[in-house]
SEGUKOL-432822 format. One record per atom (N, C-alpha, C): residue in one letter; atom name; x, z, y; chain. Coordinates in steps of 0.02 Angstrom, whole numbers, plus 50000, padded with zeros to 5 digits. Atoms other than C-alpha are relative to their C-alpha. Layout:
N
<rest:A, atom:CA, u:X, w:Z, v:Y, kette:A>
...
//
This chain:
130
<rest:M, atom:N, u:49943, w:49956, v:49986, kette:A>
<rest:M, atom:CA, u:48373, w:48670, v:49500, kette:A>
<rest:M, atom:C, u:50051, w:49960, v:50041, kette:A>
<rest:K, atom:N, u:49949, w:50029, v:49957, kette:A>
<rest:K, atom:CA, u:48502, w:48635, v:49634, kette:A>
<rest:K, atom:C, u:50056, w:50051, v:50010, kette:A>
<rest:T, atom:N, u:49943, w:49957, v:49985, kette:A>
<rest:T, atom:CA, u:48673, w:48704, v:49679, kette:A>
<rest:T, atom:C, u:50002, w:50012, v:50075, kette:A>
<rest:Y, atom:N, u:49997, w:49980, v:49930, kette:A>
<rest:Y, atom:CA, u:48686, w:48799, v:49842, kette:A>
<rest:Y, atom:C, u:50064, w:50038, v:50013, kette:A>
<rest:T, atom:N, u:49943, w:49963, v:49977, kette:A>
<rest:T, atom:CA, u:48834, w:48866, v:49937, kette:A>
<rest:T, atom:C, u:49975, w:50055, v:50047, kette:A>
<rest:I, atom:N, u:50017, w:49943, v:49958, kette:A>
<rest:I, atom:CA, u:48812, w:49039, v:50012, kette:A>
<rest:I, atom:C, u:50062, w:50012, v:50045, kette:A>
<rest:Y, atom:N, u:49945, w:49993, v:49954, kette:A>
<rest:Y, atom:CA, u:48919, w:49059, v:50168, kette:A>
<rest:Y, atom:C, u:49985, w:50051, v:50055, kette:A>
<rest:K, atom:N, u:50004, w:49949, v:49948, kette:A>
<rest:K, atom:CA, u:48953, w:49188, v:50304, kette:A>
<rest:K, atom:C, u:49984, w:49966, v:50067, kette:A>
<rest:N, atom:N, u:50021, w:50030, v:49937, kette:A>
<rest:N, atom:CA, u:48864, w:49148, v:50468, kette:A>
<rest:N, atom:C, u:50055, w:50003, v:50053, kette:A>
<rest:S, atom:N, u:49952, w:49990, v:49946, kette:A>
<rest:S, atom:CA, u:49004, w:49215, v:50578, kette:A>
<rest:S, atom:C, u:50060, w:49953, v:49998, kette:A>
<rest:D, atom:N, u:49940, w:50042, v:50003, kette:A>
<rest:D, atom:CA, u:49147, w:49108, v:50513, kette:A>
<rest:D, atom:C, u:49996, w:49942, v:49950, kette:A>
<rest:G, atom:N, u:50008, w:50055, v:50047, kette:A>
<rest:G, atom:CA, u:49080, w:48988, v:50381, kette:A>
<rest:G, atom:C, u:50036, w:50009, v:49934, kette:A>
<rest:S, atom:N, u:49965, w:49989, v:50063, kette:A>
<rest:S, atom:CA, u:49182, w:49066, v:50241, kette:A>
<rest:S, atom:C, u:49951, w:50002, v:49942, kette:A>
<rest:I, atom:N, u:50043, w:50007, v:50059, kette:A>
<rest:I, atom:CA, u:49111, w:49033, v:50068, kette:A>
<rest:I, atom:C, u:50000, w:50066, v:49961, kette:A>
<rest:L, atom:N, u:50008, w:49941, v:50042, kette:A>
<rest:L, atom:CA, u:49043, w:49182, v:49972, kette:A>
<rest:L, atom:C, u:49998, w:49979, v:49927, kette:A>
<rest:R, atom:N, u:50007, w:50024, v:50069, kette:A>
<rest:R, atom:CA, u:48990, w:49090, v:49814, kette:A>
<rest:R, atom:C, u:49954, w:49941, v:49998, kette:A>
<rest:C, atom:N, u:50049, w:50053, v:50014, kette:A>
<rest:C, atom:CA, u:48893, w:48946, v:49740, kette:A>
<rest:C, atom:C, u:49954, w:50025, v:49945, kette:A>
<rest:I, atom:N, u:50047, w:49982, v:50053, kette:A>
<rest:I, atom:CA, u:48737, w:48970, v:49637, kette:A>
<rest:I, atom:C, u:49955, w:49940, v:49986, kette:A>
<rest:T, atom:N, u:50048, w:50051, v:50019, kette:A>
<rest:T, atom:CA, u:48620, w:48857, v:49544, kette:A>
<rest:T, atom:C, u:49933, w:50035, v:49989, kette:A>
<rest:T, atom:N, u:50065, w:49968, v:50002, kette:A>
<rest:T, atom:CA, u:48439, w:48903, v:49571, kette:A>
<rest:T, atom:C, u:49948, w:49951, v:50027, kette:A>
<rest:T, atom:N, u:50054, w:50041, v:49971, kette:A>
<rest:T, atom:CA, u:48273, w:48836, v:49629, kette:A>
<rest:T, atom:C, u:49995, w:50015, v:50074, kette:A>
<rest:A, atom:N, u:50010, w:49991, v:49928, kette:A>
<rest:A, atom:CA, u:48228, w:48815, v:49812, kette:A>
<rest:A, atom:C, u:49959, w:50063, v:50014, kette:A>
<rest:D, atom:N, u:50042, w:49941, v:49991, kette:A>
<rest:D, atom:CA, u:48099, w:48953, v:49789, kette:A>
<rest:D, atom:C, u:50039, w:50065, v:49994, kette:A>
<rest:N, atom:N, u:49962, w:49938, v:50013, kette:A>
<rest:N, atom:CA, u:48231, w:49079, v:49732, kette:A>
<rest:N, atom:C, u:50062, w:50008, v:50043, kette:A>
<rest:I, atom:N, u:49937, w:49996, v:49963, kette:A>
<rest:I, atom:CA, u:48374, w:49041, v:49851, kette:A>
<rest:I, atom:C, u:50001, w:50058, v:50050, kette:A>
<rest:A, atom:N, u:50002, w:49947, v:49949, kette:A>
<rest:A, atom:CA, u:48317, w:49165, v:49986, kette:A>
<rest:A, atom:C, u:50016, w:50069, v:49970, kette:A>
<rest:A, atom:N, u:49987, w:49935, v:50032, kette:A>
<rest:A, atom:CA, u:48327, w:49310, v:49862, kette:A>
<rest:A, atom:C, u:50074, w:50010, v:49985, kette:A>
<rest:N, atom:N, u:49929, w:49997, v:50017, kette:A>
<rest:N, atom:CA, u:48512, w:49271, v:49833, kette:A>
<rest:N, atom:C, u:50046, w:50001, v:50061, kette:A>
<rest:I, atom:N, u:49959, w:50003, v:49939, kette:A>
<rest:I, atom:CA, u:48570, w:49272, v:50014, kette:A>
<rest:I, atom:C, u:50003, w:50069, v:50034, kette:A>
<rest:P, atom:N, u:49994, w:49935, v:49967, kette:A>
<rest:P, atom:CA, u:48639, w:49436, v:50083, kette:A>
<rest:P, atom:C, u:49992, w:49994, v:50076, kette:A>
<rest:S, atom:N, u:50006, w:49999, v:49928, kette:A>
<rest:S, atom:CA, u:48613, w:49486, v:50264, kette:A>
<rest:S, atom:C, u:50065, w:49974, v:50032, kette:A>
<rest:G, atom:N, u:49941, w:50027, v:49966, kette:A>
<rest:G, atom:CA, u:48730, w:49392, v:50381, kette:A>
<rest:G, atom:C, u:50026, w:49936, v:49969, kette:A>
<rest:Y, atom:N, u:49979, w:50061, v:50034, kette:A>
<rest:Y, atom:CA, u:48742, w:49242, v:50265, kette:A>
<rest:Y, atom:C, u:49943, w:49949, v:50001, kette:A>
<rest:S, atom:N, u:50048, w:50054, v:50005, kette:A>
<rest:S, atom:CA, u:48654, w:49074, v:50249, kette:A>
<rest:S, atom:C, u:50018, w:49957, v:49939, kette:A>
<rest:S, atom:N, u:49986, w:50045, v:50057, kette:A>
<rest:S, atom:CA, u:48644, w:48937, v:50118, kette:A>
<rest:S, atom:C, u:49997, w:49928, v:50023, kette:A>
<rest:I, atom:N, u:50001, w:50072, v:49990, kette:A>
<rest:I, atom:CA, u:48674, w:48751, v:50115, kette:A>
<rest:I, atom:C, u:50001, w:49968, v:49932, kette:A>
<rest:E, atom:N, u:50001, w:50033, v:50064, kette:A>
<rest:E, atom:CA, u:48638, w:48632, v:49974, kette:A>
<rest:E, atom:C, u:50067, w:49965, v:49988, kette:A>
<rest:G, atom:N, u:49937, w:50032, v:50018, kette:A>
<rest:G, atom:CA, u:48795, w:48575, v:49885, kette:A>
<rest:G, atom:C, u:50048, w:50049, v:49969, kette:A>
<rest:S, atom:N, u:49950, w:49960, v:50035, kette:A>
<rest:S, atom:CA, u:48942, w:48638, v:49784, kette:A>
<rest:S, atom:C, u:50063, w:50006, v:50043, kette:A>
<rest:S, atom:N, u:49939, w:49988, v:49962, kette:A>
<rest:S, atom:CA, u:49100, w:48713, v:49859, kette:A>
<rest:S, atom:C, u:50043, w:50050, v:49962, kette:A>
<rest:H, atom:N, u:49954, w:49950, v:50028, kette:A>
<rest:H, atom:CA, u:49248, w:48825, v:49820, kette:A>
<rest:H, atom:C, u:50028, w:50040, v:50059, kette:A>
<rest:P, atom:N, u:49977, w:49959, v:49944, kette:A>
<rest:P, atom:CA, u:49297, w:48974, v:49930, kette:A>
<rest:P, atom:C, u:50072, w:49985, v:50022, kette:A>
<rest:K, atom:N, u:49931, w:50014, v:49982, kette:A>
<rest:K, atom:CA, u:49481, w:48925, v:49923, kette:A>
<rest:K, atom:C, u:50007, w:49933, v:50037, kette:A>
<rest:K, atom:N, u:49990, w:50068, v:49975, kette:A>
<rest:K, atom:CA, u:49456, w:48742, v:49968, kette:A>
<rest:K, atom:C, u:49953, w:49978, v:50055, kette:A>
<rest:H, atom:N, u:50051, w:50023, v:49952, kette:A>
<rest:H, atom:CA, u:49304, w:48735, v:50082, kette:A>
<rest:H, atom:C, u:49978, w:50054, v:50048, kette:A>
<rest:V, atom:N, u:50031, w:49957, v:49951, kette:A>
<rest:V, atom:CA, u:49219, w:48810, v:50233, kette:A>
<rest:V, atom:C, u:49939, w:49962, v:50026, kette:A>
<rest:V, atom:N, u:50059, w:50032, v:49971, kette:A>
<rest:V, atom:CA, u:49050, w:48776, v:50314, kette:A>
<rest:V, atom:C, u:50010, w:49998, v:50076, kette:A>
<rest:T, atom:N, u:49992, w:50011, v:49928, kette:A>
<rest:T, atom:CA, u:49065, w:48703, v:50489, kette:A>
<rest:T, atom:C, u:49944, w:49955, v:50024, kette:A>
<rest:S, atom:N, u:50055, w:50039, v:49970, kette:A>
<rest:S, atom:CA, u:48919, w:48640, v:50594, kette:A>
<rest:S, atom:C, u:49951, w:49976, v:49947, kette:A>
<rest:G, atom:N, u:50049, w:50016, v:50050, kette:A>
<rest:G, atom:CA, u:48805, w:48643, v:50443, kette:A>
<rest:G, atom:C, u:50023, w:49954, v:49944, kette:A>
<rest:S, atom:N, u:49972, w:50044, v:50053, kette:A>
<rest:S, atom:CA, u:48922, w:48543, v:50329, kette:A>
<rest:S, atom:C, u:50056, w:50036, v:49964, kette:A>
<rest:I, atom:N, u:49945, w:49974, v:50039, kette:A>
<rest:I, atom:CA, u:49039, w:48590, v:50189, kette:A>
<rest:I, atom:C, u:50060, w:49954, v:50012, kette:A>
<rest:V, atom:N, u:49941, w:50040, v:49985, kette:A>
<rest:V, atom:CA, u:49213, w:48533, v:50242, kette:A>
<rest:V, atom:C, u:50061, w:50029, v:49964, kette:A>
<rest:S, atom:N, u:49938, w:49978, v:50032, kette:A>
<rest:S, atom:CA, u:49385, w:48541, v:50160, kette:A>
<rest:S, atom:C, u:50044, w:50038, v:50049, kette:A>
<rest:K, atom:N, u:49952, w:49962, v:49959, kette:A>
<rest:K, atom:CA, u:49508, w:48669, v:50225, kette:A>
<rest:K, atom:C, u:50066, w:49961, v:50004, kette:A>
<rest:S, atom:N, u:49933, w:50029, v:49993, kette:A>
<rest:S, atom:CA, u:49678, w:48616, v:50288, kette:A>
<rest:S, atom:C, u:50047, w:50033, v:49949, kette:A>
<rest:D, atom:N, u:49950, w:49971, v:50045, kette:A>
<rest:D, atom:CA, u:49832, w:48647, v:50180, kette:A>
<rest:D, atom:C, u:50022, w:50069, v:50024, kette:A>
<rest:S, atom:N, u:49978, w:49935, v:49974, kette:A>
<rest:S, atom:CA, u:49883, w:48789, v:50296, kette:A>
<rest:S, atom:C, u:49945, w:50053, v:49989, kette:A>
<rest:D, atom:N, u:50055, w:49953, v:50014, kette:A>
<rest:D, atom:CA, u:49710, w:48870, v:50276, kette:A>
<rest:D, atom:C, u:49999, w:50019, v:49926, kette:A>
<rest:I, atom:N, u:49998, w:49985, v:50072, kette:A>
<rest:I, atom:CA, u:49725, w:48857, v:50086, kette:A>
<rest:I, atom:C, u:50058, w:50047, v:49985, kette:A>
<rest:T, atom:N, u:49942, w:49955, v:50009, kette:A>
<rest:T, atom:CA, u:49898, w:48938, v:50094, kette:A>
<rest:T, atom:C, u:49982, w:50070, v:50025, kette:A>
<rest:A, atom:N, u:50020, w:49935, v:49973, kette:A>
<rest:A, atom:CA, u:49827, w:49077, v:50203, kette:A>
<rest:A, atom:C, u:49951, w:50035, v:49953, kette:A>
<rest:Y, atom:N, u:50048, w:49972, v:50049, kette:A>
<rest:Y, atom:CA, u:49685, w:49102, v:50077, kette:A>
<rest:Y, atom:C, u:50038, w:50028, v:49940, kette:A>
<rest:D, atom:N, u:49960, w:49977, v:50057, kette:A>
<rest:D, atom:CA, u:49810, w:49115, v:49933, kette:A>
<rest:D, atom:C, u:50039, w:50063, v:50017, kette:A>
<rest:T, atom:N, u:49962, w:49942, v:49979, kette:A>
<rest:T, atom:CA, u:49916, w:49238, v:50031, kette:A>
<rest:T, atom:C, u:49954, w:50061, v:50006, kette:A>
<rest:L, atom:N, u:50047, w:49944, v:49994, kette:A>
<rest:L, atom:CA, u:49764, w:49345, v:50070, kette:A>
<rest:L, atom:C, u:49980, w:50026, v:49931, kette:A>
<rest:K, atom:N, u:50018, w:49979, v:50068, kette:A>
<rest:K, atom:CA, u:49712, w:49348, v:49887, kette:A>
<rest:K, atom:C, u:50058, w:50039, v:49968, kette:A>
<rest:A, atom:N, u:49942, w:49966, v:50029, kette:A>
<rest:A, atom:CA, u:49889, w:49395, v:49832, kette:A>
<rest:A, atom:C, u:50010, w:50068, v:50034, kette:A>
<rest:S, atom:N, u:49994, w:49937, v:49964, kette:A>
<rest:S, atom:CA, u:49895, w:49529, v:49967, kette:A>
<rest:S, atom:C, u:49951, w:50052, v:49974, kette:A>
<rest:N, atom:N, u:50051, w:49955, v:50026, kette:A>
<rest:N, atom:CA, u:49734, w:49604, v:49903, kette:A>
<rest:N, atom:C, u:50018, w:50027, v:49931, kette:A>
<rest:V, atom:N, u:49980, w:49978, v:50068, kette:A>
<rest:V, atom:CA, u:49800, w:49611, v:49724, kette:A>
<rest:V, atom:C, u:50056, w:50051, v:50005, kette:A>
<rest:V, atom:N, u:49944, w:49954, v:49993, kette:A>
<rest:V, atom:CA, u:49963, w:49695, v:49777, kette:A>
<rest:V, atom:C, u:49976, w:50066, v:50031, kette:A>
<rest:R, atom:N, u:50025, w:49938, v:49969, kette:A>
<rest:R, atom:CA, u:49873, w:49819, v:49890, kette:A>
<rest:R, atom:C, u:49958, w:50041, v:49951, kette:A>
<rest:A, atom:N, u:50041, w:49965, v:50049, kette:A>
<rest:A, atom:CA, u:49750, w:49862, v:49751, kette:A>
<rest:A, atom:C, u:50045, w:50038, v:49950, kette:A>
<rest:E, atom:N, u:49954, w:49966, v:50046, kette:A>
<rest:E, atom:CA, u:49894, w:49902, v:49632, kette:A>
<rest:E, atom:C, u:50035, w:50058, v:50035, kette:A>
<rest:R, atom:N, u:49968, w:49946, v:49961, kette:A>
<rest:R, atom:CA, u:49982, w:50003, v:49768, kette:A>
<rest:R, atom:C, u:49951, w:50059, v:50007, kette:A>
<rest:D, atom:N, u:50050, w:49947, v:49992, kette:A>
<rest:D, atom:CA, u:49821, w:50100, v:49801, kette:A>
<rest:D, atom:C, u:49986, w:50036, v:49934, kette:A>
<rest:R, atom:N, u:50009, w:49969, v:50065, kette:A>
<rest:R, atom:CA, u:49799, w:50130, v:49615, kette:A>
<rest:R, atom:C, u:50056, w:50049, v:49985, kette:A>
<rest:L, atom:N, u:49942, w:49956, v:50012, kette:A>
<rest:L, atom:CA, u:49974, w:50201, v:49601, kette:A>
<rest:L, atom:C, u:49996, w:50062, v:50044, kette:A>
<rest:L, atom:N, u:50007, w:49942, v:49955, kette:A>
<rest:L, atom:CA, u:49943, w:50313, v:49752, kette:A>
<rest:L, atom:C, u:49947, w:50048, v:49974, kette:A>
<rest:S, atom:N, u:50054, w:49956, v:50023, kette:A>
<rest:S, atom:CA, u:49780, w:50378, v:49678, kette:A>
<rest:S, atom:C, u:50017, w:50035, v:49934, kette:A>
<rest:V, atom:N, u:49981, w:49971, v:50064, kette:A>
<rest:V, atom:CA, u:49854, w:50408, v:49505, kette:A>
<rest:V, atom:C, u:50045, w:50061, v:50011, kette:A>
<rest:D, atom:N, u:49951, w:49947, v:49988, kette:A>
<rest:D, atom:CA, u:49990, w:50519, v:49578, kette:A>
<rest:D, atom:C, u:49975, w:50053, v:50049, kette:A>
<rest:I, atom:N, u:50026, w:49952, v:49951, kette:A>
<rest:I, atom:CA, u:49879, w:50614, v:49699, kette:A>
<rest:I, atom:C, u:50001, w:50071, v:49975, kette:A>
<rest:D, atom:N, u:49999, w:49933, v:50028, kette:A>
<rest:D, atom:CA, u:49870, w:50762, v:49580, kette:A>
<rest:D, atom:C, u:50068, w:50033, v:50007, kette:A>
<rest:T, atom:N, u:49932, w:49974, v:49993, kette:A>
<rest:T, atom:CA, u:50059, w:50782, v:49586, kette:A>
<rest:T, atom:C, u:50012, w:50023, v:50071, kette:A>
<rest:L, atom:N, u:49988, w:49985, v:49929, kette:A>
<rest:L, atom:CA, u:50050, w:50788, v:49775, kette:A>
<rest:L, atom:C, u:49951, w:50050, v:50029, kette:A>
<rest:N, atom:N, u:50046, w:49950, v:49972, kette:A>
<rest:N, atom:CA, u:49911, w:50917, v:49790, kette:A>
<rest:N, atom:C, u:50039, w:50063, v:50018, kette:A>
<rest:P, atom:N, u:49961, w:49943, v:49974, kette:A>
<rest:P, atom:CA, u:49964, w:51076, v:49880, kette:A>
<rest:P, atom:C, u:50024, w:50050, v:49947, kette:A>
<rest:I, atom:N, u:49979, w:49951, v:50051, kette:A>
<rest:I, atom:CA, u:49969, w:51188, v:49726, kette:A>
<rest:I, atom:C, u:50061, w:49974, v:49961, kette:A>
<rest:R, atom:N, u:49943, w:50028, v:50037, kette:A>
<rest:R, atom:CA, u:50082, w:51072, v:49626, kette:A>
<rest:R, atom:C, u:50059, w:49986, v:50046, kette:A>
<rest:W, atom:N, u:49947, w:50016, v:49953, kette:A>
<rest:W, atom:CA, u:50180, w:51021, v:49780, kette:A>
<rest:W, atom:C, u:50044, w:50061, v:50013, kette:A>
<rest:N, atom:N, u:49962, w:49938, v:49987, kette:A>
<rest:N, atom:CA, u:50231, w:51201, v:49816, kette:A>
<rest:N, atom:C, u:50042, w:50022, v:49940, kette:A>
<rest:A, atom:N, u:49963, w:49982, v:50061, kette:A>
<rest:A, atom:CA, u:50290, w:51219, v:49635, kette:A>
<rest:A, atom:C, u:50061, w:49955, v:49989, kette:A>
<rest:L, atom:N, u:49944, w:50047, v:50007, kette:A>
<rest:L, atom:CA, u:50410, w:51071, v:49653, kette:A>
<rest:L, atom:C, u:50061, w:50025, v:50039, kette:A>
<rest:S, atom:N, u:49938, w:49985, v:49963, kette:A>
<rest:S, atom:CA, u:50591, w:51095, v:49703, kette:A>
<rest:S, atom:C, u:50002, w:49956, v:50063, kette:A>
<rest:S, atom:N, u:49995, w:50041, v:49939, kette:A>
<rest:S, atom:CA, u:50639, w:51029, v:49874, kette:A>
<rest:S, atom:C, u:50027, w:49930, v:49984, kette:A>
<rest:T, atom:N, u:49975, w:50066, v:50021, kette:A>
<rest:T, atom:CA, u:50734, w:50888, v:49787, kette:A>
<rest:T, atom:C, u:49943, w:49956, v:49974, kette:A>
<rest:K, atom:N, u:50058, w:50037, v:50028, kette:A>
<rest:K, atom:CA, u:50577, w:50837, v:49690, kette:A>
<rest:K, atom:C, u:49950, w:49982, v:50055, kette:A>
<rest:Q, atom:N, u:50046, w:50015, v:49945, kette:A>
<rest:Q, atom:CA, u:50471, w:50850, v:49847, kette:A>
<rest:Q, atom:C, u:50026, w:49940, v:50040, kette:A>
<rest:T, atom:N, u:49971, w:50057, v:49964, kette:A>
<rest:T, atom:CA, u:50591, w:50731, v:49935, kette:A>
<rest:T, atom:C, u:49992, w:49936, v:49960, kette:A>
<rest:E, atom:N, u:50009, w:50060, v:50042, kette:A>
<rest:E, atom:CA, u:50586, w:50610, v:49787, kette:A>
<rest:E, atom:C, u:49929, w:49974, v:50003, kette:A>
<rest:W, atom:N, u:50070, w:50020, v:49999, kette:A>
<rest:W, atom:CA, u:50396, w:50610, v:49786, kette:A>
<rest:W, atom:C, u:49979, w:49973, v:50069, kette:A>
<rest:A, atom:N, u:50016, w:50023, v:49932, kette:A>
<rest:A, atom:CA, u:50384, w:50593, v:49975, kette:A>
<rest:A, atom:C, u:50029, w:49931, v:50013, kette:A>
<rest:T, atom:N, u:49967, w:50065, v:49993, kette:A>
<rest:T, atom:CA, u:50506, w:50448, v:49971, kette:A>
<rest:T, atom:C, u:49962, w:49946, v:49960, kette:A>
<rest:Y, atom:N, u:50039, w:50047, v:50042, kette:A>
<rest:Y, atom:CA, u:50410, w:50364, v:49828, kette:A>
<rest:Y, atom:C, u:49934, w:49982, v:50034, kette:A>
<rest:R, atom:N, u:50065, w:50012, v:49967, kette:A>
<rest:R, atom:CA, u:50243, w:50384, v:49918, kette:A>
<rest:R, atom:C, u:50009, w:49956, v:50061, kette:A>
<rest:Q, atom:N, u:49989, w:50040, v:49940, kette:A>
<rest:Q, atom:CA, u:50314, w:50315, v:50080, kette:A>
<rest:Q, atom:C, u:50020, w:49929, v:49981, kette:A>
<rest:A, atom:N, u:49980, w:50067, v:50022, kette:A>
<rest:A, atom:CA, u:50393, w:50168, v:49986, kette:A>
<rest:A, atom:C, u:49938, w:49960, v:49978, kette:A>
<rest:L, atom:N, u:50062, w:50034, v:50018, kette:A>
<rest:L, atom:CA, u:50221, w:50127, v:49913, kette:A>
<rest:L, atom:C, u:49961, w:49980, v:50062, kette:A>
<rest:L, atom:N, u:50036, w:50016, v:49938, kette:A>
<rest:L, atom:CA, u:50142, w:50136, v:50085, kette:A>
<rest:L, atom:C, u:50034, w:49943, v:50039, kette:A>
<rest:D, atom:N, u:49962, w:50051, v:49963, kette:A>
<rest:D, atom:CA, u:50280, w:50022, v:50154, kette:A>
<rest:D, atom:C, u:50001, w:49932, v:49965, kette:A>
<rest:I, atom:N, u:49998, w:50064, v:50036, kette:A>
<rest:I, atom:CA, u:50254, w:49884, v:50024, kette:A>
<rest:I, atom:C, u:49977, w:49941, v:50043, kette:A>
<rest:P, atom:N, u:50020, w:50057, v:49960, kette:A>
<rest:P, atom:CA, u:50156, w:49773, v:50145, kette:A>
<rest:P, atom:C, u:50051, w:49980, v:50054, kette:A>
<rest:D, atom:N, u:49949, w:50015, v:49950, kette:A>
<rest:D, atom:CA, u:50306, w:49782, v:50264, kette:A>
<rest:D, atom:C, u:50061, w:49965, v:49971, kette:A>
<rest:Q, atom:N, u:49944, w:50034, v:50031, kette:A>
<rest:Q, atom:CA, u:50426, w:49706, v:50137, kette:A>
<rest:Q, atom:C, u:50001, w:49926, v:50021, kette:A>
<rest:S, atom:N, u:49994, w:50069, v:49976, kette:A>
<rest:S, atom:CA, u:50493, w:49536, v:50190, kette:A>
<rest:S, atom:C, u:49969, w:49948, v:49954, kette:A>
<rest:G, atom:N, u:50029, w:50049, v:50047, kette:A>
<rest:G, atom:CA, u:50431, w:49448, v:50032, kette:A>
<rest:G, atom:C, u:49926, w:50010, v:49985, kette:A>
<rest:F, atom:N, u:50070, w:49984, v:50013, kette:A>
<rest:F, atom:CA, u:50257, w:49525, v:50034, kette:A>
<rest:F, atom:C, u:49955, w:49941, v:50017, kette:A>
<rest:P, atom:N, u:50021, w:49968, v:50062, kette:A>
<rest:P, atom:CA, u:50143, w:49480, v:49947, kette:A>
<rest:P, atom:C, u:50028, w:49966, v:49937, kette:A>
<rest:N, atom:N, u:49979, w:50040, v:50058, kette:A>
<rest:N, atom:CA, u:50232, w:49353, v:49836, kette:A>
<rest:N, atom:C, u:50061, w:50028, v:49965, kette:A>
<rest:S, atom:N, u:49940, w:49970, v:50030, kette:A>
<rest:S, atom:CA, u:50393, w:49451, v:49805, kette:A>
<rest:S, atom:C, u:50003, w:50072, v:50023, kette:A>
<rest:V, atom:N, u:50003, w:49929, v:49983, kette:A>
<rest:V, atom:CA, u:50374, w:49639, v:49800, kette:A>
<rest:V, atom:C, u:50048, w:50039, v:49956, kette:A>
<rest:T, atom:N, u:49958, w:49954, v:50038, kette:A>
<rest:T, atom:CA, u:50500, w:49770, v:49748, kette:A>
<rest:T, atom:C, u:49962, w:50066, v:49996, kette:A>
<rest:W, atom:N, u:50038, w:49939, v:50009, kette:A>
<rest:W, atom:CA, u:50404, w:49915, v:49674, kette:A>
<rest:W, atom:C, u:50048, w:50058, v:49995, kette:A>
<rest:P, atom:N, u:49957, w:49941, v:50005, kette:A>
<rest:P, atom:CA, u:50479, w:50088, v:49697, kette:A>
<rest:P, atom:C, u:49996, w:50032, v:49931, kette:A>
<rest:T, atom:N, u:49999, w:49965, v:50064, kette:A>
<rest:T, atom:CA, u:50527, w:50191, v:49546, kette:A>
<rest:T, atom:C, u:49967, w:50068, v:50008, kette:A>
<rest:K, atom:N, u:50037, w:49936, v:49997, kette:A>
<rest:K, atom:CA, u:50410, w:50336, v:49513, kette:A>
<rest:K, atom:C, u:50046, w:50057, v:49978, kette:A>
<rest:P, atom:N, u:49960, w:49942, v:50021, kette:A>
<rest:P, atom:CA, u:50496, w:50506, v:49507, kette:A>
<rest:P, atom:C, u:49977, w:50027, v:49932, kette:A>
<rest:T, atom:N, u:50017, w:49970, v:50065, kette:A>
<rest:T, atom:CA, u:50501, w:50594, v:49340, kette:A>
<rest:T, atom:C, u:49989, w:50074, v:50006, kette:A>
//
């Protein structure tokens, strides 16, 4: 058994590490990816010219920011999907114009979260209308 790093052919980004036999490695590699023997971490390493190399501090910061962005966007998307029933045409028409404005403002504020100056590390979440 050996440890292999699975990486993306196009940019060398690490998908994962697995421990398996040489006979089984091919079954674990998705299309567009390759493997190299050795251990790595997606946050700290990349494959370049057939070698696992350490990322720069700025690349690690960019990785952390991307991960944080994905978490915030996922929560934003969850909130949008939870409230979709309130915004369907039948319920929407039953709301007063004041409530429609509140909901439209809330929805737009959720969509604008990635535009906040502190995104993704400091986010001000809008208040859901009642």
